[in-house]
FILODREN-44631 format. One record per residue (C-alpha): x negated, y negated, z negated. Coordinates in steps of 0.5 Angstrom, whole numbers, plus 2048, in hexadecimal, padded with zeros to 3 digits. Example, Ala and Ser with C-alpha at 12.3 -4.5 7.8 and 13.67 -1.06 7.14 Angstrom:
% residues 2
7E78097F0 7E58027F2 
//
This chain:
% residues 868
78B700700 790705701 797704700 79D70A6FF 7A470A6FD 7A37096F6 79F7036F6 7A17006FC 7A96FF6FC 7A86FC704 7A4703706 7AB706708 7AD70070C 7A66FF70F 7A6707711 7AD706714 7AB700718 7A470371B 7A970971D 7AD705721 7A7701724 7A4708726 7AB70A729 7AC70472D 7A5704730 7A770B732 7AE709735 7AA70473A 7A670973C 7AB70F73D 7B070A741 7AA708746 7A9710746 7B1711747 7B170C74C 7AC710751 7B071674F 7AF71B755 7B1722752 7AB72274E 7AC720746 7A5723744 7A271B742 7A971A73F 7A872073B 7A171E739 7A3717736 7A871A732 7A471F72F 79F71A72D 7A471572A 7A771B726 7A071E724 7A3725728 79E72A72A 7A372D730 7A9729733 7AE72D737 7B372C73C 7B973173C 7BF730741 7C5734741 7C8739746 7CE737749 7D373C745 7CF73873F 7CD73F73C 7C673F73C 7C073A73D 7BA73A741 7B3737740 7B2732745 7AC72E743 7A672E73D 7A272A73B 79C72D736 79772A731 79072E734 78E72E72D 79473172A 794738726 79B739729 79C73F72F 79E73E736 7A573D736 7A673E73D 7A674673D 7AD74A73B 7B1749737 7B0742736 7B174173D 7B874273D 7BC742737 7C3745737 7C8741732 7CC747730 7C574A72D 7C3743729 7CA741726 7C773B722 7C4738728 7CA73972C 7CF736727 7CB730725 7C972E72C 7D172F72E 7D372A72A 7CE72572B 7CA725725 7C2726724 7BF72C721 7B972B71C 7B7730718 7B0734715 7AF73B717 7B273D711 7B8739711 7BA73D718 7BE743719 7BB74A71A 7BC74A722 7B9742723 7B474471E 7B174A721 7B1746728 7AD741724 7A8745720 7A6748727 7A2742729 7A173F722 7A673A722 7A773771A 7AB73171C 7B1731721 7B472B724 7BA72B729 7BD72572C 7C3726731 7C3723738 7CA720739 7CE71E73F 7D571A73E 7D571E737 7D3725739 7CD728738 7C972B73E 7C272C73B 7BE72A735 7B7728734 7B372C72E 7AD72A72A 7A972F728 7A372F722 79E73371F 79F730718 7A572E714 7A7726716 7AB722712 7AF71D717 7B3718714 7BB716717 7B871071A 7B371471E 7B8719720 7BD714722 7B7710726 7B5717729 7BC71872B 7BD71172E 7B6713732 7BA71A734 7C0716737 7BC71273C 7B971973E 7C071C73F 7C2715743 7BC716747 7BE71D749 7C571C74A 7C371674E 7BE71A752 7C3720753 7C971B756 7C471875B 7C171F75D 7C872175E 7CA71B762 7C471C766 7C6723768 7CD721769 7CB71B76E 7C6720772 7CC725772 7D171F775 7CB71D77A 7CB72477C 7D272577D 7D371F781 7CD721785 7D1728787 7D772478A 7D7722791 7DC71C78F 7D971578E 7D9712787 7D870B785 7DA706780 7DC6FE782 7DD6F877D 7E36F477D 7E06F0783 7E06F6787 7D86F6787 7D56FD787 7D16FE780 7CF705780 7CF70B786 7CF712783 7D071678A 7D1713791 7D5716797 7D271879D 7D67147A2 7D570E79E 7CF70979C 7CA70C797 7C970B790 7C4706790 7C8701795 7CE701790 7CB6FF78A 7CC6F8788 7D06F778E 7D86F578F 7DC6FB792 7DE6F6797 7D76F579A 7D56FC79A 7DB70179B 7DF7027A1 7E56FD7A2 7EA7027A1 7E770579A 7E56FE798 7EC6FB799 7F0700795 7EB70078F 7EC6F878F 7F36FA78F 7F46FF78A 7EE6FC785 7F26F7782 7F86FB780 7F370177D 7EF6FC779 7F56F8776 7FA6FD775 7F4702773 7F7708777 7F470D77C 7F670B783 7F570F789 7F670E791 7F4711798 7F070D79D 7EE70F7A4 7E770D7A7 7E670D7AF 7E07127B1 7DE7147B8 7DF71B7B6 7E671A7B4 7E97167AE 7E67177A7 7EC7187A1 7EA71579A 7EE716794 7EB71178F 7ED711787 7EC70B783 7EB70C77B 7EA706776 7E4706771 7E170276C 7DA70076E 7D56FE768 7D66F7768 7DD6F8767 7E06F676E 7E56FA772 7E26FE777 7E470377C 7E170A77E 7E370C785 7E3713788 7E3713790 7E571B792 7E471D799 7EB72179B 7EA7217A3 7E97297A3 7EF72979F 7F37257A3 7F17287A9 7F372F7A6 7FA72C7A4 7FB72A7AB 7F97317AE 7FD7347A9 8047307AA 8037327B1 8027397B0 8087397AB 80D7367B1 80B73B7B5 80C7417B0 81373E7AE 8157407B5 8147477B4 81A74C7B1 81474F7AC 81374C7A6 80B74A7A5 80974979E 803747799 80274A793 7FD74778E 7F874C78B 7FD74D785 80374F789 807749789 80A746790 806740792 80973F798 80E74279E 8117417A4 81973F7A5 81A7467A7 81974879F 82074479E 8247497A3 82074F79F 82274D799 82974A79B 827743799 82973C79B 82373979E 823733799 823739793 81D73D796 818738792 81B73A78C 81774178D 81073E78E 80C73F788 810746786 80D74D786 80F75178C 810756787 816752785 81A75478B 81775B78C 81C76178A 81A764783 81A76B786 81576878B 811765786 80C76A785 80B76B78D 80A76478E 804764788 80176A78C 801766792 7FE76078F 7F976478C 7F7767793 7F7760796 7F275E791 7ED763793 7EF76379B 7ED75F7A0 7F27617A5 7FA75F7A4 7FE7637A0 8057657A2 80A76679C 81276779C 816764796 81D761794 81D75A794 82275778F 826752793 82A74B78F 83074F790 82E75478B 82E759791 82775C794 82575E79B 81F76279D 81975E7A0 8127617A3 80C75D7A0 80675C7A4 80175979F 7F975879F 7F475579A 7F174E79C 7EA74D798 7E5747798 7DE747799 7DC74A793 7E1750794 7E674E78F 7ED74F790 7F0748792 7F774A795 7FB74F797 7FF74E79E 8057527A1 80A7537A6 8117567A4 8167587A8 81D75B7A7 81D7637A8 8247647A4 8277677AA 82176B7AC 82076E7A5 8277707A4 8267747AB 8207777A9 8227797A2 82877D7A5 8247817A9 81F7827A3 82578479F 8277897A4 82078C7A5 81D78C79F 82378D799 827792798 82F79079A 832793794 82E79178E 82A78B791 82478E78E 81D78F793 81E795797 81879A799 81579579E 81479079A 812794794 80D797799 80A79079A 80A78E792 807795790 801793795 80078C793 80078E78C 7FB79478D 7F678F791 7F778A78B 7F578F786 7EF79178A 7ED78A78A 7EE788783 7EC78F780 7F379077D 7F979577E 7FF797781 80579B77E 80A79E782 8117A1780 8167A6783 81D7A5780 8227AA781 8297A977E 82B7AF77A 8327B377C 8337AE782 8367B3786 83B7B5782 83E7AE781 83E7AE789 8427B4789 8477B2783 8487AB785 8467AA78C 8417A678F 84479F78E 8437A0786 83C7A3788 83A79D78C 83C798786 83979D781 83279C785 833794785 83479477E 82E79877C 82A794781 82C78E77E 82A791777 824793779 82178D77C 823789776 81E78C772 81878B777 812786777 81378177C 80E784780 81078B780 81478E786 81A792786 81C79578C 82179A78F 81E7A0791 8257A4794 82B7A7791 82B7A7789 8237A6789 81F79F788 81879E787 815798782 80E795784 80A79277E 80478E781 7FE78B77E 7FD790778 7F778F773 7FA79276E 7FF79976F 803798768 80779376D 809799771 80B79D76B 80F797769 81279576F 81479D770 81879D769 81B79676B 81E799771 82079F76E 82479B769 82779776E 82A79C772 82D79F76B 83079876A 83779B76D 83B799773 842798774 84579977B 84D79977C 84E799774 84A79F774 84479E76F 83E7A3770 8377A376E 8327A5773 82B7A8772 8257A8776 81F7AC777 8187A9779 8117AB77B 80B7A677B 8057A777F 7FF7A177F 7FA79F784 7F47A1784 7F57A677E 7F97AA781 7F97A8789 7F57A578E 7FA7A2793 8017A0793 8037A6796 8007AB790 8037A678B 80A7A778E 8097AF78E 8067AF787 80C7AB784 8117AF788 80E7B5785 80D7B277E 8157B077E 8177B7780 8137BA77A 8177B5776 81E7B8778 81B7BF777 81A7BE770 8217BC76F 8227B5772 8237AE76F 81B7AF76E 8167AB770 80F7AF772 8087AC774 8047AF779 7FE7B0775 8027B376F 8047B8774 7FD7BA776 7FB7BA76F 8017BF76D 7FF7C3773 7F87C4770 7FB7C676A 7FF7CB76D 8067CE76D 8077CE765 8077C7765 80B7C676A 8107CB767 80F7C7760 8117C1764 8177C3767 8197C6760 8187C075D 81C7BC761 8227C1760 8217C1758 8217B9758 8287B975C 82B7BF758 8287BB751 8247C174F 81E7BD74C 81E7BC745 81C7B6740 8177B773B 8157B2736 80E7B0733 80E7AC72D 80A7A572B 8087A6724 8067A171E 7FF7A471D 8007A2716 8067A5714 8087AA719 80E7A771B 8117A7722 8127A0724 8157A272B 8147A8731 8127A8738 8177AB73D 8137B0741 8157B4747 8147BC747 8167C174C 8167C974B 8167CC752 81A7D2753 8157D5756 80E7D2754 8107D174C 80E7CA749 80B7C574F 8067C074D 8097B974D 8027B7750 8047BB756 80B7BA757 80C7B3755 8077B075B 80A7B675F 8117B275E 80D7AB75F 80B7AE766 8117B1768 8157AB766 8197AE760 8167AA75B 81C7A675A 8217AB75A 81C7AE754 81C7A8751 8237A7751 8247AE74E 81F7AC748 8247A6747 82A7AA747 8287B0742 8247AB73D 8297A673D 82E7AB73B 82A7AE736 8297A7733 8307A6732 8307AD72E 82B7AB72A 82E7A4728 8347A7726 8307AC722 82D7A571E 8267A6721 82379F723 81D7A0727 81C79D72E 81C7A1735 8167A0739 8177A1740 8127A1746 81479C74C 81279E753 80F799759 81579B75D 81A799757 817793756 81779175D 81E79275E 82378C75E 82978F75A 824792755 82678D74F 82D78E750 82D795751 82979674A 82E792746 834796749 83079C746 830799740 837797740 83979E742 8367A173C 83879B737 830799736 82D792736 826790739 82378F733 823797732 81F798738 817796739 816797741 80F799742 80C796749 80579974B 80079374B 7FE795753 806795754 80678E751 80178B755 80378E75C 80778875F 805784759 80A77E75A 81078275C 80F787756 80E781751 81577F753 818786752 81478774B 817780749 81E78274B 81D788747 81A784741 82077F741 825785741 82278773A 81E78C73C 81778D739 81178E73E 80B79273D 805792742 80379A742 7FD79D744 7F9796742 7F2795745 7F379974B 7F6794750 7F178E750 7F678974D 7F378274C 7F477E745 7F8779748 7FD77E74B 7FD782745 7FF77C741 80477A746 808781746 80E781741 80B78773E 80B788736 80878F736 801791738 800799739 7F879A73A 7F77A073F 7F57A773C 7EE7A6740 7EC7A173B 7EE7A6735 7EA7AB739 7E37A7739 7E37A5731 7DE7AA730 7D97A5734 7D779E732 7D979B738 7E079E737 7E179C730 7DE795732 7E3795738 7E9797733 7E779272E 7E778C734 7EE78F736 7F178F730 7EF78872E 7F1785735 7F8788733 7F978572C 7F677E72F 7FC77E734 80178072E 803787731 80478D72D 7FF79372F 80079A730 7FA79F731 7FC7A5735 7F87AB736 7F67AC72E 7F47B372D 7F07B3727 7F07B1720 7E97AD721 7EC7A9727 7F37A7723 7EE7A571D 7E97A1722 7F079E725 7F279C71E 7EC79871D 7ED794723 7F4792720 7F8797724 7FE79A721 80279D726 7FF7A372A 8027A872E 7FE7AF730 7FE7B672F 7FB7B5728 8017B3726 8067B772B 8077B9732 80D7B7736 8137BB733 81A7BD734 81F7B8732 8217BD72C 81A7BD729 8197B572A 81F7B4726 81D7B8720 8167B4720 81A7AD721 81E7AF71B 8187B2716 8127AF71A 80B7B371B 8067B6717 8007B471B 7FE7AD719 7F87A9717 
//
C-alpha cells in the first residue's frame, strides 16, 4: 500500500526521521574516516556524495590572501554525465570573477542554487561541465572561511533545510579534521626545525625535574657524558662534581621563583681547564610540573682569548701611540690609554668615547679625505696612511697620522679596522709652511706655476682614464699697467688680491685658480663631460671681476680678458693646452678686451675668413656704443587680429655690411662673451619704449628673451627690478622668455632662479619648446605660465607626423594649464589648422615680421588685418 503526504499525515515525519537515520549512519562512517585522515579526503568525500545523492563532491581551499580557491580533492560518480572538473577553469576559482560565490562564503552561508538561478559568471562556469544543481558549504576555522565543499548534480535537486543543516554539520567535521591535520603538520615541522637547530649547537642542552633527574637530552658536550648515559639519571651521579654542585645550588631558585639563572664553573682537565657558562630556564612539563632546561656553553676559547687580549692591551698601554679598534661600521670598539692624551681626556673619561664613530672627532674639513681612506682600506690588504685633524675635548684639534689596516674573517668579510694614531702636529705645520712657500704665490695665496703644472698633468691623466675633458683658461686683468702707473704698486697688489678672491668665489670645489705672474691668472676646470659648464664658469668669472673693488676709498670696476682651450679637443698635452689658452686670451684682448674667447671659436672664425673676424670686431664696438636697434614682432589673437603682446628682438645695421642677420651676430656675441651686454641693451631700449607706450595708454605686454649668462648671474633679479623702477614699470608688464635648453642647463639651479623671477611678479614663457628634451616632471615643476612652441614644428605641419606632433604638444600644454603661443606661423592654412587645435595666440610672418617701434605702436592701436 502506497502512502503520500495527502493520504498519510505522518509521511513527512517519517521521511524526516529516515533522513536523520541515514545521515547519522553516514556520520559514524565519516568520523571513522576522518580519524585516519592523513591528507587524503577521497573516502570522506565519497561518503558525503552518497548521503547527499551528489554526482561530484569537491574540496576547495583558499589561497593565503583569500582572493581565490584551488581544487584540492574530487570524488566523482563513475556513472555521472558531468564533465571532468579537474581542468581549468574549475581548478582555480578567482573570487573577483564569481562575486555571488565569494560574498556567500565570506559570511559563512550556504549557496544552494539551480543553474538558472545563478548569476551569469557562475552560470557559464557550471554550464561547461553540465551542472544543473550547485551546493557550496563553507569550511570555517574560528568563524572565518578557509575553503568550501561543493556538491554537484546533473539534475535539479530539492534539499530540505534539515538536510542542508545535516550536510553543514558533516562538513564542519571535515573542516575540523583539516584544521587539526594542519596544526599537527605545523607542530611536526616546528619540532623538526627545533631538533635541527639544537643539533647545530656545540652546547649541551638537557631538561631536568624538581628532583634533579635528567628527563630529556637534546644535545651533549664532547667533554661530558653522552646522551644515553644521562637520560633518567640524577645530575649528581652523571655530571662532573663542579658542574653538578652548581646546578643543585641554582635549580631550586630557578624553579621556585620561575626566573632564568646563569653561572660559570671550571672543570679541571689534563689539557688545561674547561670554562663553562650555564643557563637554567624554567619550563612547564606536560604533567604540569615545573622543570628546568639547562644550556651548557663551552667558553674556554673565549676566556683564553680575553686573557691574551688583556696581556696585549697592558703592553700596548705602554706606547705613546694610541692603538684603536674600529667596528666594521666605524665605531670605536677599543683603544689604549694613549687615546686619552690625544683627545685631552682624563683616563676615567675615555670610556665615554667607546661606541661612538671615529668621524665624531674628525675635523669636518677632513671628513671626505677620511671617507676616501676608509674606502681604500676596504679594498686594500696593506696598511693605509692618512693624516687628519683630531678634535680634542677642550675644543681644539691636533694633527694625527693614522696607519690603518682591515681585519677580515675566514670568509673574507670585514670584522674590524685596527689603527695606530700618533701626534704629528709639529711636523705637519713645518711641512705646511715649506709647501706654502714652494707651491703658493706669496701675494694672493693662490697656487703658483709649479703647483698648477702638477694639477694640469693630474687632470689630464684622469681625463684620459675616464674619457672626460679638461678646460684651461688664461685670464688677463685689463688695463692693469695704467693702474700700477697711476696709483703705485701697493694699490696694484691690493687689486690683484681682491680680484683673486672674487674669481675664486665663483669656481667649483675641484676647480683650480692659479697666479701665472704679473696680472695674469690661470683657471683649471677638470673632469668635464659637458662644455656648457666651461662657458657657464667663464660668464661667472667675467661677472665676478666686474663686481667692483674699493681700495683706499676708491672704487674701480676691473675687467678681464679670458681665453679657453680644451683637452683633448684643442691640445694633446699640458704644454700645448697652456699655449692654446694663452693664444686665445690674446685674441680676446685684440677684439676689444672684457671678452671671453674659446680656441674652437677662433679656429672657426679663421676658417670663415677675415670678413667674419672684422664683423666680430665691429659688433663689439656697436654693442658698446649702443648702436643696435630693437624691433618688435607682435603676438596676435588669430580670431580678431588684436595685438596681445610684442616680442623685443635685437637688429643690427652695420655701417659697412648693412643689415646683419641675427642668426649670425647673436651666436657671435655668445662666443665672444658679449651676449650679456647685448641683452642689457635690449632691456634698456625696450623698457624705455614700453614706458612711452604706457604713457600713451597702450596696455600690451612686452616679451623679452633672457640669455643663459643673465639667468646664471646672482644679481640678475635685483638688477631687473631696478630697471623696472627706473622706467616706472611693473613686473606684470613684462614676460621673460627662457629657451627650453637654457632652463635645463644646471636644472636645479635654474629652477631656483626662475622661481625668484616668478615670485617677483614676472610671467615666465618657455621659448622654443620641443627642442630641449625636457621631461614632463621638469615641465610641471617649472614656474612657467606660457609655452611657446618652436618654429621647427610649424614648418612640419605639411606632413602627417608634423600635425600629430603639434597636436600632442598643444594638448600637453593645455593639460598643464599653460597659455600656448605658436611661433613661425607663415600661412593662412597653418593658422587655420592651429585654430582647429584650440590655439588662438600666434606669432609669425603671416601676421607680421619684426618691425620698428613706430610700426609696432600703430598695430597695437589698430590691430592687424591678417586674421583667421
